[in-house]
Backbone bond lengths (Angstrom), bond angles and torsions (degrees), N, CA, C in turn:
res aa  C-N    CA-C-N  psi(-1)  N-CA   C-N-CA  omega(-1)  CA-C   N-CA-C  phi
1 X - - - 1.456 - - 1.527 109.73 -
2 X 1.318 115.77 139.37 1.466 121.77 175.42 1.531 108.36 -116.31
3 X 1.340 115.24 120.57 1.467 120.70 -172.42 1.521 109.86 -125.36
4 X 1.318 115.98 132.88 1.467 121.76 175.10 1.524 109.39 -117.37
5 X 1.330 116.41 122.85 1.458 121.73 172.70 1.530 108.60 -96.13
6 X 1.332 116.25 137.35 1.461 121.95 175.39 1.517 108.03 -130.65
7 X 1.330 117.11 135.51 1.463 119.96 178.70 1.517 110.72 -156.98
8 X 1.328 115.04 150.61 1.462 120.21 173.42 1.527 111.43 -94.41
9 X 1.339 116.49 3.12 1.465 122.21 177.84 1.521 108.00 -107.77
10 X 1.309 116.83 105.75 1.461 120.56 -176.36 1.528 110.30 -132.49
11 X 1.336 115.59 151.84 1.459 120.75 176.15 1.522 109.25 -79.58
12 X 1.332 116.31 149.71 1.461 119.11 177.58 1.528 110.73 -83.88
13 X 1.322 117.52 -174.99 1.463 121.70 -175.36 1.521 112.79 -64.16
14 X 1.335 117.06 -19.45 1.468 121.02 179.06 1.526 111.58 -91.35
15 X 1.319 116.69 3.24 1.452 119.78 179.83 1.510 113.99 81.66
16 X 1.327 116.65 11.20 1.459 121.33 -179.96 1.526 109.24 -92.24
17 X 1.306 116.53 134.40 1.456 120.52 -179.38 1.512 110.18 142.84
18 X 1.320 116.95 -165.08 1.452 120.47 -179.36 1.533 109.91 -77.99
19 X 1.336 117.93 119.30 1.463 120.61 -174.48 1.521 114.38 -85.03
20 X 1.332 117.72 -2.57 1.463 121.19 -172.50 1.526 111.97 -55.05
21 X 1.341 116.23 -48.53 1.472 119.87 -175.77 1.519 111.58 -65.41
22 X 1.329 116.78 -49.50 1.467 120.60 -178.48 1.521 111.79 -58.05
23 X 1.337 116.12 -45.60 1.463 120.07 -179.08 1.523 111.46 -64.58
24 X 1.322 115.56 -43.16 1.463 120.10 -179.01 1.519 111.31 -63.91
25 X 1.326 117.02 -45.75 1.463 120.35 -179.37 1.526 111.76 -64.39
26 X 1.325 116.33 -42.71 1.474 120.14 -179.48 1.525 110.64 -61.29
27 X 1.319 116.32 -44.54 1.464 119.76 -178.92 1.521 111.30 -69.14
28 X 1.325 117.25 -37.11 1.461 120.04 -179.85 1.532 110.54 -67.73
29 X 1.302 116.76 -38.08 1.471 120.02 176.82 1.519 111.35 -65.90
30 X 1.325 115.73 -34.06 1.472 119.28 178.40 1.527 111.08 -70.10
31 X 1.332 116.22 -40.23 1.465 120.57 -178.08 1.525 112.73 -79.00
32 X 1.353 116.61 -28.94 1.465 121.04 -178.23 1.532 109.89 -127.73
33 X 1.338 117.41 67.17 1.474 121.19 -173.41 1.527 114.56 -62.59
34 X 1.332 117.85 -21.73 1.459 120.37 -178.40 1.529 112.79 -90.45
35 X 1.323 116.61 -9.11 1.465 120.74 -179.90 1.528 110.80 -85.45
36 X 1.328 115.99 155.09 1.463 120.96 177.28 1.526 108.41 -95.79
37 X 1.336 116.38 117.65 1.462 121.71 -176.75 1.525 108.68 -127.79
38 X 1.333 116.21 115.89 1.465 121.27 -175.98 1.525 110.83 -124.06
39 X 1.323 114.81 168.72 1.465 120.77 -179.50 1.527 110.40 -142.52
40 X 1.325 116.21 138.91 1.460 122.28 170.60 1.521 108.01 -124.89
41 X 1.325 116.38 119.73 1.455 121.34 175.97 1.519 109.31 -85.44
42 X 1.335 116.25 123.11 1.466 119.16 -173.33 1.525 112.16 -87.75
43 X 1.320 114.52 134.45 1.470 122.07 168.65 1.526 106.37 -145.55
44 X 1.324 116.60 159.62 1.468 120.48 -176.22 1.525 110.44 -82.45
45 X 1.332 113.47 65.28 1.461 120.64 179.81 1.520 109.56 -133.83
46 X 1.326 115.76 156.28 1.459 120.69 -179.79 1.526 110.79 -60.52
47 X 1.343 117.02 -35.50 1.460 121.02 -177.91 1.525 111.74 -59.44
48 X 1.347 116.30 -35.75 1.462 120.15 -179.69 1.522 110.99 -66.03
49 X 1.328 117.13 -45.72 1.463 120.01 178.22 1.525 111.20 -62.03
50 X 1.317 115.24 -37.23 1.469 119.84 177.57 1.539 110.26 -62.66
51 X 1.335 116.63 -44.29 1.467 121.09 177.66 1.518 111.29 -59.91
52 X 1.334 116.26 -41.08 1.454 120.61 -177.71 1.530 111.49 -68.55
53 X 1.318 117.40 -38.65 1.468 120.33 178.34 1.523 111.31 -68.66
54 X 1.321 116.70 -32.81 1.468 120.41 174.04 1.531 109.58 -67.81
55 X 1.343 115.90 -41.99 1.463 120.77 -180.00 1.530 111.60 -62.68
56 X 1.328 116.39 -31.95 1.469 120.71 -179.39 1.522 111.57 -55.93
57 X 1.319 116.76 -35.29 1.459 121.47 -176.64 1.527 112.54 -66.71
58 X 1.325 117.00 -18.43 1.474 120.82 -176.99 1.523 112.53 -84.13
59 X 1.338 116.91 -9.33 1.465 122.59 174.15 1.533 112.70 49.82
60 X 1.305 115.22 69.35 1.461 121.85 -178.59 1.528 111.31 -70.83
61 X 1.335 115.45 149.46 1.461 121.10 174.81 1.525 110.56 -77.71
62 X 1.333 115.28 -38.83 1.468 122.05 -177.33 1.525 109.55 -127.51
63 X 1.318 117.01 131.73 1.465 121.82 168.92 1.524 106.52 -117.50
64 X 1.330 115.67 116.36 1.473 120.54 -174.02 1.523 109.90 -117.60
65 X 1.320 115.41 116.67 1.466 121.54 175.17 1.526 108.95 -89.14
66 X 1.320 115.99 124.96 1.458 121.06 173.04 1.527 107.22 -102.74
67 X 1.312 117.30 116.06 1.471 127.01 -171.73 1.535 108.10 82.84
68 X 1.326 114.41 134.31 1.460 119.57 -177.53 1.516 112.13 -104.25
69 X 1.348 115.43 -170.68 1.455 120.03 177.96 1.513 113.56 132.01
70 X 1.322 115.16 -169.72 1.461 122.50 -175.43 1.527 112.34 -60.10
71 X 1.326 116.78 -36.65 1.464 120.71 -173.51 1.534 113.17 -60.22
72 X 1.329 116.23 -24.78 1.468 120.58 -177.57 1.526 111.81 -57.60
73 X 1.334 116.87 -37.71 1.466 120.85 -176.64 1.521 111.46 -62.25
74 X 1.322 116.50 -41.05 1.467 120.29 178.30 1.522 111.12 -72.83
75 X 1.338 115.47 -41.02 1.464 119.68 -176.15 1.519 112.72 -66.39
76 X 1.334 117.15 -26.20 1.464 120.42 -178.84 1.528 113.77 -84.40
77 X 1.322 117.13 -15.69 1.469 120.76 -176.13 1.534 114.10 -49.79
78 X 1.338 118.69 -47.29 1.467 118.17 -178.03 1.535 113.99 -64.92
79 X 1.340 117.18 -17.25 1.470 120.40 -173.19 1.523 113.15 -108.36
80 X 1.341 116.64 9.68 1.468 121.48 -173.04 1.527 112.73 -54.26
81 X 1.313 117.68 -42.16 1.468 120.44 -173.60 1.532 112.50 -99.49
82 X 1.328 116.78 15.18 1.461 119.58 178.78 1.528 110.58 -97.26
83 X 1.325 114.94 148.44 1.464 120.44 -178.33 1.526 110.33 -96.50
84 X 1.346 115.32 67.97 1.465 119.06 176.79 1.525 109.53 -116.70
85 X 1.319 115.60 164.14 1.459 120.18 177.05 1.519 108.44 -88.38
86 X 1.331 116.40 130.03 1.463 120.99 -177.94 1.522 110.12 -111.76
87 X 1.316 114.78 130.88 1.463 122.01 -176.11 1.529 108.32 -127.83
88 X 1.327 116.72 144.77 1.462 120.39 175.00 1.522 108.26 -133.51
89 X 1.337 116.09 144.87 1.461 120.98 173.54 1.516 108.96 -125.85
90 X 1.335 115.51 126.22 1.456 121.86 177.99 1.528 109.70 -96.38
91 X 1.338 115.02 138.39 1.467 119.76 -172.40 1.525 114.69 -113.14
92 X 1.328 118.86 -16.98 1.459 117.44 -176.52 1.508 114.23 174.48
93 X 1.342 115.33 -110.73 1.465 121.90 -172.36 1.521 113.49 -54.39
94 X 1.340 117.07 -34.66 1.462 118.92 -176.07 1.535 112.40 -65.34
95 X 1.348 117.06 -15.63 1.458 118.57 179.31 1.528 112.86 -117.96
96 X 1.348 118.47 -31.04 1.470 117.49 177.47 1.526 111.98 -89.23
97 X 1.343 117.96 -22.02 1.461 121.53 173.02 1.513 115.21 64.62
98 X 1.332 117.75 24.82 1.462 121.17 -177.30 1.521 110.57 -93.81
99 X 1.332 115.13 132.74 1.461 121.48 173.60 1.515 108.89 -122.15
100 X 1.315 115.91 148.20 1.452 120.27 178.38 1.533 110.79 -60.43
101 X 1.322 116.51 141.27 1.469 120.98 -177.61 1.527 112.59 -61.22
102 X 1.340 115.87 -28.18 1.462 118.89 -178.68 1.524 113.13 -72.85
103 X 1.319 116.69 -12.00 1.463 120.26 -179.41 1.532 109.22 -79.87
104 X 1.327 116.28 107.33 1.468 121.87 -176.05 1.529 113.13 -93.76
105 X 1.326 115.99 0.93 1.458 120.45 -177.47 1.530 110.23 -71.85
106 X 1.333 117.66 105.30 1.462 122.06 -176.19 1.531 111.85 -65.01
107 X 1.335 116.44 -36.92 1.468 119.85 178.53 1.526 110.53 -63.36
108 X 1.330 115.59 -43.05 1.464 120.46 179.40 1.528 110.77 -62.16
109 X 1.322 116.87 -43.71 1.462 120.81 179.44 1.527 111.33 -63.31
110 X 1.335 116.33 -42.50 1.465 120.86 179.03 1.529 110.48 -63.44
111 X 1.319 116.07 -41.11 1.457 121.04 -178.53 1.530 111.36 -64.12
112 X 1.330 116.22 -41.97 1.464 120.91 179.69 1.529 110.65 -64.64
113 X 1.337 116.80 -44.49 1.463 120.77 179.66 1.524 111.80 -64.97
114 X 1.342 116.26 -40.98 1.466 120.46 179.08 1.528 110.39 -66.00
115 X 1.320 116.40 -41.40 1.453 121.01 179.78 1.532 110.55 -61.35
116 X 1.333 115.86 -40.60 1.467 120.07 178.22 1.526 110.97 -63.95
117 X 1.323 116.68 -41.04 1.468 120.55 179.83 1.528 110.65 -61.56
118 X 1.331 116.65 -45.23 1.459 120.64 178.12 1.529 111.05 -64.98
119 X 1.326 116.56 -35.98 1.465 120.45 178.40 1.522 110.80 -62.67
120 X 1.318 117.07 -43.99 1.461 121.54 -179.68 1.530 111.59 -63.88
121 X 1.323 116.96 -43.30 1.470 120.02 -178.31 1.530 112.04 -75.63
122 X 1.330 117.09 -10.97 1.473 119.89 176.66 1.530 111.75 -78.58
123 X 1.339 118.19 -11.56 1.470 121.49 -177.79 1.525 112.03 -52.16
124 X 1.334 115.90 -36.99 1.462 120.99 -174.81 1.535 112.04 -63.43
125 X 1.318 117.31 -19.60 1.468 120.99 -173.92 1.526 113.39 -89.23
126 X 1.349 117.97 -1.69 1.467 119.97 -171.49 1.526 113.54 -119.99
127 X 1.348 113.86 146.49 1.465 121.23 175.74 1.517 110.66 -74.90
128 X 1.338 116.38 -39.46 1.455 121.60 177.29 1.526 108.80 -134.94
129 X 1.336 115.30 144.74 1.469 121.80 -176.48 1.520 107.87 -124.70
130 X 1.323 115.92 113.92 1.455 120.25 -174.12 1.523 113.70 -105.15
131 X 1.320 114.33 155.30 1.461 122.66 175.85 1.524 107.41 -137.80
132 X 1.326 116.76 145.62 1.464 119.15 -177.58 1.530 112.35 -81.43
133 X 1.328 117.44 -7.70 1.468 120.12 175.33 1.525 109.93 -157.87
134 X 1.335 115.64 158.67 1.470 121.07 177.71 1.528 110.87 -65.35
135 X 1.324 116.59 -26.35 1.464 121.01 179.58 1.523 110.76 -60.63
136 X 1.316 117.24 -37.17 1.465 120.92 179.24 1.527 110.91 -69.28
137 X 1.312 117.14 -35.31 1.468 119.41 175.79 1.526 109.80 -62.69
138 X 1.320 115.94 -36.88 1.471 120.04 178.72 1.529 112.14 -62.90
139 X 1.337 116.99 -24.08 1.464 120.31 -178.71 1.530 112.75 -83.63
140 X 1.325 117.31 -7.17 1.468 121.72 179.50 1.535 108.85 -78.67
141 X 1.326 118.68 130.03 1.476 121.22 178.72 1.527 111.94 -56.45
142 X 1.327 116.01 148.74 1.471 121.97 -174.83 1.528 112.69 -56.58
143 X 1.332 116.84 -38.26 1.465 119.95 -177.91 1.524 111.05 -61.63
144 X 1.339 116.98 -42.52 1.470 121.10 -179.74 1.532 110.39 -71.20
145 X 1.326 117.02 -34.90 1.463 119.69 175.62 1.524 110.55 -62.10
146 X 1.306 115.04 -44.12 1.473 120.02 -178.68 1.535 110.95 -60.59
147 X 1.321 116.57 -41.12 1.466 120.76 -176.87 1.527 113.13 -75.75
148 X 1.339 116.71 -36.58 1.467 119.13 -167.00 1.531 114.73 -122.32
149 X 1.322 117.35 8.00 1.460 120.42 -175.61 1.535 113.41 -54.03
150 X 1.322 116.87 -34.81 1.475 120.81 -177.92 1.531 112.16 -66.43
151 X 1.330 116.99 -17.42 1.462 121.01 179.94 1.533 112.30 -92.34
152 X 1.325 117.60 -11.29 1.462 121.37 -172.49 1.531 111.79 -71.98
153 X 1.319 115.58 145.73 1.465 121.44 171.06 1.530 108.75 -151.50
154 X 1.315 116.53 161.02 1.463 122.28 176.09 1.521 108.57 -101.02
155 X 1.321 116.73 122.43 1.459 120.88 173.24 1.531 107.95 -98.12
156 X 1.307 115.97 102.46 1.459 119.76 178.30 1.530 109.77 -71.87
157 X 1.301 115.90 132.27 1.460 120.84 177.77 1.522 109.37 -90.50
158 X 1.317 116.01 150.32 1.457 119.87 -174.53 1.517 114.14 -125.25
159 X 1.323 114.08 169.77 1.467 122.45 179.82 1.525 108.76 -113.65
160 X 1.322 116.06 136.00 1.459 121.39 176.31 1.529 108.56 -75.18
161 X 1.317 116.40 103.98 1.467 120.76 -177.34 1.526 112.86 -68.60
162 X 1.315 117.68 -17.74 1.466 120.16 176.19 1.526 111.43 -77.91
163 X 1.340 115.95 -25.55 1.453 120.75 178.57 1.526 110.97 -91.52
164 X 1.330 115.58 -46.83 1.468 120.83 -179.14 1.528 109.22 -92.20
165 X 1.312 114.94 83.96 1.459 120.76 179.22 1.528 109.01 -128.11
166 X 1.334 117.27 159.03 1.467 120.51 -175.03 1.525 113.57 -54.81
167 X 1.327 114.74 132.60 1.460 123.43 176.24 1.529 106.78 -129.89
168 X 1.336 119.25 132.40 1.469 119.98 178.57 1.527 111.34 -55.01
169 X 1.323 116.67 134.69 1.457 121.12 -177.39 1.524 111.74 -58.65
170 X 1.325 116.91 -41.14 1.467 120.46 -178.52 1.527 111.32 -63.38
171 X 1.337 115.84 -39.57 1.466 119.81 179.31 1.529 110.81 -67.49
172 X 1.346 116.65 -41.79 1.466 120.85 -179.44 1.527 110.69 -64.01
173 X 1.329 117.42 -40.98 1.474 120.38 -179.73 1.530 110.60 -67.99
174 X 1.317 115.92 -36.40 1.470 119.10 176.93 1.518 110.27 -67.35
175 X 1.341 116.75 -40.94 1.470 121.99 179.49 1.523 110.98 -60.73
176 X 1.343 116.22 -39.14 1.469 121.46 -178.81 1.524 112.47 -89.99
177 X 1.322 116.05 2.80 1.465 121.83 179.60 1.527 111.31 60.36
178 X 1.333 115.59 45.55 1.466 121.68 176.99 1.520 108.74 -104.47
179 X 1.322 116.81 120.62 1.467 119.46 -179.35 1.525 112.31 -106.97
180 X 1.323 116.51 12.05 1.461 121.00 -178.15 1.527 111.10 -74.83
181 X 1.325 115.93 137.53 1.465 121.85 174.90 1.526 110.87 -96.96
182 X 1.333 116.00 3.62 1.457 120.27 -177.20 1.534 111.09 -79.48
183 X 1.310 115.03 163.06 1.459 120.52 172.02 1.530 107.82 -74.71
184 X 1.325 116.65 129.30 1.459 121.04 -173.79 1.527 112.52 -106.96
185 X 1.328 115.57 133.38 1.459 122.95 170.20 1.523 107.91 -100.12
186 X 1.332 117.07 125.54 1.465 120.77 177.57 1.523 109.68 -87.04
187 X 1.334 115.24 129.84 1.470 121.08 176.73 1.520 108.14 -125.11
188 X 1.332 116.05 121.75 1.464 121.31 -177.97 1.513 110.85 -109.47
189 X 1.335 116.00 131.59 1.458 120.30 179.12 1.521 109.99 -145.48
190 X 1.341 116.07 103.56 1.464 120.48 177.59 1.525 109.30 -67.35
191 X 1.297 115.94 127.14 1.473 122.42 177.82 1.533 113.15 60.06
192 X 1.332 116.12 21.74 1.473 120.83 178.77 1.526 111.82 52.46
193 X 1.322 117.37 39.64 1.463 122.26 -177.41 1.526 110.71 -63.63
194 X 1.349 117.70 131.51 1.468 120.51 179.94 1.523 113.30 -63.39
195 X 1.347 117.95 -22.29 1.457 120.87 179.99 1.526 111.20 -65.62
196 X 1.321 117.85 -19.28 1.470 121.99 179.92 1.527 112.32 -75.66
197 X 1.330 117.35 -17.18 1.458 124.36 175.14 1.537 113.90 60.78
198 X 1.319 115.00 57.11 1.463 120.68 173.92 1.524 110.77 -57.98
199 X 1.341 116.63 -35.83 1.460 120.36 -179.18 1.525 111.71 -58.66
200 X 1.325 116.82 -38.96 1.460 121.47 179.34 1.533 110.81 -69.99
201 X 1.315 116.24 -41.84 1.467 120.57 178.99 1.530 110.99 -61.42
202 X 1.318 116.58 -42.46 1.463 120.94 179.68 1.526 111.47 -62.02
203 X 1.320 116.74 -40.30 1.466 120.48 -179.86 1.527 111.02 -67.45
204 X 1.321 116.96 -39.61 1.464 120.71 179.26 1.523 110.47 -60.82
205 X 1.340 116.21 -47.92 1.469 120.42 -178.97 1.524 110.46 -66.83
206 X 1.310 116.83 -33.86 1.468 120.63 176.48 1.529 110.23 -61.76
207 X 1.315 117.14 -42.77 1.465 121.33 178.44 1.537 111.84 -70.22
208 X 1.326 116.85 -21.81 1.464 119.64 179.24 1.531 111.96 -67.01
209 X 1.334 116.89 -28.63 1.457 119.99 176.46 1.517 114.19 108.20
210 X 1.313 115.84 -173.75 1.459 123.17 -171.49 1.530 114.68 -65.05
211 X 1.301 117.60 -27.95 1.462 119.48 -174.24 1.513 114.90 -81.80
212 X 1.338 117.25 6.27 1.463 120.82 -175.57 1.524 111.03 -128.20
213 X 1.334 114.90 152.78 1.462 120.21 -177.75 1.527 109.39 -148.18
214 X 1.328 116.24 149.99 1.462 122.27 178.83 1.528 109.60 -96.29
215 X 1.322 116.39 129.52 1.466 121.37 175.56 1.520 108.05 -108.75
216 X 1.336 116.05 116.25 1.465 121.15 -178.67 1.522 111.05 -86.58
217 X 1.325 115.78 139.30 1.459 121.27 177.45 1.524 108.02 -125.74
218 X 1.322 116.55 99.96 1.464 122.88 -179.54 1.526 109.86 -125.73
219 X 1.335 116.80 139.51 1.465 122.13 174.86 1.531 111.72 50.26
220 X 1.321 115.72 50.97 1.465 122.15 -178.74 1.534 109.36 -107.13
221 X 1.339 118.51 131.09 1.473 120.07 175.40 1.521 110.13 -57.48
222 X 1.323 116.62 145.47 1.467 120.73 -173.34 1.523 113.15 -59.71
223 X 1.342 117.42 -30.99 1.466 118.34 -178.54 1.527 113.40 -76.92
224 X 1.348 116.55 -5.28 1.460 119.49 176.36 1.525 112.44 -101.44
225 X 1.336 116.97 -11.83 1.456 120.81 -179.69 1.528 112.47 -57.29
226 X 1.348 119.64 -41.01 1.470 119.06 179.00 1.530 113.66 -58.23
227 X 1.334 118.12 -31.81 1.461 120.45 178.53 1.532 110.81 -68.71
228 X 1.331 116.33 -39.14 1.466 119.65 175.92 1.528 110.26 -64.17
229 X 1.331 115.65 -42.89 1.462 120.15 -179.80 1.528 110.95 -63.29
230 X 1.336 116.08 -43.14 1.462 120.66 -178.13 1.525 112.03 -69.52
231 X 1.326 117.03 -29.80 1.462 121.28 -177.64 1.518 112.90 -74.94
232 X 1.335 116.46 -17.50 1.462 120.22 -175.23 1.526 111.55 -101.63
233 X 1.329 114.56 170.87 1.461 120.86 179.55 1.522 111.77 -103.37
234 X 1.331 116.16 -30.42 1.459 121.07 -177.30 1.531 109.44 -145.56
235 X 1.331 115.51 161.03 1.467 121.97 173.98 1.525 107.70 -111.52
236 X 1.335 115.74 133.95 1.471 121.49 -178.82 1.523 109.12 -117.29
237 X 1.343 116.45 126.28 1.464 121.33 -178.04 1.529 108.52 -128.59
238 X 1.340 116.22 120.47 1.470 120.70 -173.08 1.533 113.20 -129.67
239 X 1.326 117.58 22.89 1.468 122.07 -173.64 1.524 113.26 -63.29
240 X 1.333 115.19 151.70 1.465 121.37 172.24 1.525 111.06 -78.76
241 X 1.319 117.16 -28.11 1.468 121.23 -179.16 1.522 109.55 -150.69
242 X 1.330 116.35 141.38 1.455 123.22 176.91 1.522 108.65 -151.10
243 X 1.319 115.21 164.15 1.453 120.06 170.26 1.521 107.99 -100.53
244 X 1.323 115.20 -79.19 1.465 121.66 175.53 1.525 106.69 -143.17
245 X 1.338 117.91 87.30 1.465 121.37 -171.77 1.529 114.45 -61.79
246 X 1.334 115.57 126.17 1.463 121.82 179.47 1.518 112.31 -61.31
247 X 1.330 116.88 -32.22 1.454 121.28 -174.80 1.524 111.71 -58.50
248 X 1.337 117.59 -29.62 1.469 121.11 179.69 1.525 110.12 -70.23
249 X 1.329 117.36 -47.51 1.467 120.64 178.65 1.519 110.73 -63.30
250 X 1.315 116.84 -39.60 1.462 120.30 179.46 1.523 111.20 -64.15
251 X 1.330 116.07 -37.92 1.465 120.55 176.95 1.529 110.54 -64.38
252 X 1.333 116.60 -44.09 1.462 120.42 179.07 1.527 111.20 -61.96
253 X 1.336 116.27 -37.86 1.467 120.30 -179.80 1.525 111.92 -68.38
254 X 1.337 116.92 -20.51 1.464 120.51 -179.06 1.531 112.27 -115.39
255 X 1.330 114.92 20.09 1.473 121.47 174.26 1.525 113.12 57.66
256 X 1.331 116.66 41.32 1.456 120.45 177.24 1.532 109.93 -110.22
257 X 1.333 118.22 129.85 1.462 121.00 177.48 1.531 110.98 -64.25
258 X 1.313 115.59 147.07 1.464 121.94 179.26 1.523 109.02 -115.91
259 X 1.329 115.95 127.36 1.453 121.83 172.20 1.530 106.51 -113.99
260 X 1.324 116.70 110.67 1.457 119.76 -173.95 1.513 112.94 -141.41
261 X 1.322 115.44 152.07 1.467 120.43 174.24 1.524 108.61 -72.21
262 X 1.318 116.25 163.46 1.463 121.38 -177.29 1.526 109.70 -78.97
263 X 1.315 116.47 85.55 1.460 122.63 -176.01 1.521 108.68 -136.74
264 X 1.339 117.34 147.87 1.457 120.26 -179.67 1.521 110.24 54.98
265 X 1.342 116.01 -138.00 1.466 119.86 179.19 1.524 112.48 -104.59
266 X 1.348 116.78 23.39 1.462 120.79 -177.84 1.531 110.99 -57.28
267 X 1.326 116.59 -43.89 1.468 120.31 -178.90 1.523 111.15 -59.75
268 X 1.327 116.83 -41.48 1.467 120.52 178.48 1.520 111.36 -66.74
269 X 1.332 116.65 -40.48 1.455 120.04 -177.19 1.524 112.74 -64.23
270 X 1.327 117.21 -36.70 1.470 119.73 -175.78 1.531 112.53 -105.62
271 X 1.327 117.74 12.73 1.466 121.34 -173.36 1.529 113.04 -59.15
272 X 1.327 118.00 -30.31 1.469 120.93 -178.84 1.526 112.62 -106.80
273 X 1.323 115.93 19.87 1.470 120.43 178.82 1.524 110.02 -97.33
274 X 1.323 117.12 126.73 1.460 121.06 -178.82 1.524 112.54 -76.01
275 X 1.347 117.22 -29.05 1.458 120.21 -173.37 1.527 113.65 -100.99
276 X 1.325 118.04 -6.98 1.468 121.57 178.13 1.524 109.31 -97.34
277 X 1.351 115.32 165.37 1.464 117.87 -172.52 1.526 111.48 -157.51
278 X 1.344 115.19 140.14 1.462 121.01 169.06 1.523 107.19 -82.43
279 X 1.331 116.58 128.99 1.466 120.80 -174.33 1.532 111.57 -116.75
280 X 1.307 115.25 164.61 1.465 122.50 179.70 1.529 111.10 -71.71
281 X 1.332 116.06 156.83 1.466 121.03 173.85 1.531 110.53 -82.78
282 X 1.324 116.71 -7.26 1.460 121.40 172.64 1.523 107.91 -84.53
283 X 1.344 118.87 115.66 1.468 120.87 -172.18 1.526 114.64 -60.29
284 X 1.330 117.70 -35.58 1.468 120.14 -179.86 1.529 110.59 -68.95
285 X 1.333 116.11 -42.90 1.465 120.04 177.52 1.527 110.44 -66.49
286 X 1.338 116.22 -41.83 1.467 121.08 -179.48 1.521 111.45 -59.43
287 X 1.322 116.85 -45.18 1.469 120.12 179.98 1.523 110.87 -62.28
288 X 1.342 116.80 -38.21 1.458 120.50 177.08 1.519 111.89 -64.22
289 X 1.341 116.19 -39.85 1.461 120.70 178.32 1.531 110.85 -63.44
290 X 1.322 115.80 -41.72 1.468 120.38 -179.57 1.525 110.24 -66.51
291 X 1.325 117.16 -45.04 1.471 120.91 179.25 1.521 110.92 -58.13
292 X 1.323 116.19 -43.17 1.460 120.52 179.97 1.526 110.88 -63.46
293 X 1.331 116.12 -40.87 1.471 120.65 179.75 1.524 110.79 -65.24
294 X 1.325 117.01 -39.10 1.458 121.16 -176.37 1.529 112.84 -72.26
295 X 1.319 117.11 -18.40 1.465 120.01 179.37 1.525 111.89 -62.09
296 X 1.320 115.80 -33.86 1.469 120.50 -177.64 1.527 111.61 -120.52
297 X 1.330 116.18 35.08 1.465 119.55 -175.89 1.525 112.09 -79.32
298 X 1.325 115.32 148.18 1.461 123.13 176.90 1.526 108.25 -139.03
299 X 1.314 116.49 157.06 1.460 119.44 176.92 1.523 109.48 -66.97
300 X 1.325 114.97 139.71 1.463 120.69 -177.92 1.525 109.39 -131.31
301 X 1.327 116.53 127.94 1.461 120.79 -178.53 1.530 110.61 -88.78
302 X 1.335 115.17 74.70 1.473 119.61 178.59 1.521 111.38 -73.69
303 X 1.327 116.63 -22.55 1.468 120.68 -178.88 1.529 110.84 -58.03
304 X 1.315 117.17 -50.46 1.458 120.42 -178.67 1.523 111.69 -76.02
305 X 1.328 116.20 -38.13 1.463 120.41 -174.12 1.527 112.43 -67.17
306 X 1.342 116.65 -32.87 1.463 119.58 -175.68 1.529 113.58 -105.63
307 X 1.329 116.94 6.96 1.468 119.60 -174.89 1.524 112.59 -57.34
308 X 1.317 117.07 -44.43 1.466 119.65 -178.16 1.522 111.25 -59.44
309 X 1.323 116.47 -34.10 1.457 121.55 -174.72 1.520 112.90 -85.01
310 X 1.342 118.37 -34.49 1.471 120.00 -169.76 1.521 115.47 -115.96
311 X 1.327 118.76 -5.33 1.474 118.43 -178.74 1.527 110.07 -68.70
312 X 1.313 116.05 141.73 1.462 122.29 -178.75 1.523 111.48 -59.91
313 X 1.317 117.19 -35.53 1.462 120.11 179.69 1.525 111.29 -60.83
314 X 1.320 116.91 -46.24 1.464 120.03 -177.46 1.528 112.59 -70.20
315 X 1.325 116.80 -40.84 1.470 118.93 -179.70 1.530 111.05 -68.96
316 X 1.337 117.17 -32.52 1.467 120.57 177.47 1.523 111.02 -70.01
317 X 1.323 116.38 -38.04 1.472 119.71 176.63 1.526 110.68 -61.33
318 X 1.318 117.00 -37.19 1.469 120.76 177.25 1.524 110.79 -61.76
319 X 1.334 115.95 -42.37 1.460 120.05 -178.95 1.526 111.32 -68.01
320 X 1.319 116.81 -39.79 1.466 120.87 177.32 1.525 110.23 -59.98
321 X 1.327 116.13 -41.32 1.460 120.75 178.31 1.531 110.90 -61.69
322 X 1.328 117.08 -39.10 1.467 120.73 177.81 1.526 110.95 -64.48
323 X 1.347 116.62 -42.20 1.466 120.45 177.64 1.527 110.89 -58.43
324 X 1.321 115.81 -45.59 1.466 120.33 -177.44 1.525 111.33 -62.93
325 X 1.332 116.17 -37.45 1.462 119.79 177.48 1.532 110.89 -67.53
326 X 1.344 116.12 -36.61 1.471 120.19 178.28 1.521 111.44 -63.11
327 X 1.329 115.96 -42.62 1.466 121.44 -174.66 1.522 111.89 -74.36
328 X 1.334 115.71 -42.81 1.468 119.30 -172.14 1.524 113.60 -98.90
329 X 1.335 116.49 8.05 1.458 120.90 179.79 1.525 110.58 -63.98
């Protein structure tokens, strides 16, 4: 099998950015060492189009776009007359089109809405249309569901169990130069996006009292995320909109409780967790809910219990199976 991944979400030279593509490609190469698996990171530059026209000559069996939007139309141009199977997976904003209410930037709002419109009309160009959670399918207008429902699938995202493995809390705090003896809530926000609602997280921890502190994780290379996770006691998620947040799976892989608002597929991810909890968007109520939960807390081995569902190896095998069905159908 020859597979080409294309995405406008790429990590920078320091390894900071969305790790989904890198992790997926690495695992797929490990599981299918004889297959040809390539990647083109899309940007609006001449070099990108040149890369794509070179890639066209390799005649891939599968072209899989991770994250949708306007860029797909340009990226597909070199492959218009080729007989390959085209797949797309939507991860969040590009398909639900939700922006935080506090964002007053009219240009940003227009861009998000336009990107969603182009994403919806791109459905016609794909053999299979993926979403990282059922919640994102719910955001698709009824007319598009009616036309393309038979093409829909869920691409479950996974955690690299070799990277996200237990690390002693004391060692992780020393590694990160944290001398706090307080209970730490981990808050992750890529690019400090306002949709993540840091303001809400800060208020919740403030209501928790003196013995608690918020640890921010911004612009961190993916191989350092496990140290942040190990250094903390809990994960706090307060976003206004999500698809299927990786931070929840990573927390489960490292036996960390998750306290999150009912957004994206968070409720589904933690539905069988005894120590995790869906919390209110009201910070005072949320802090009370967390305090009550912590009164009777016990250690929970979510790492082993959820491995079959969230390990990168298993989720990648599912995707490989989908590719094979596309090709040999």
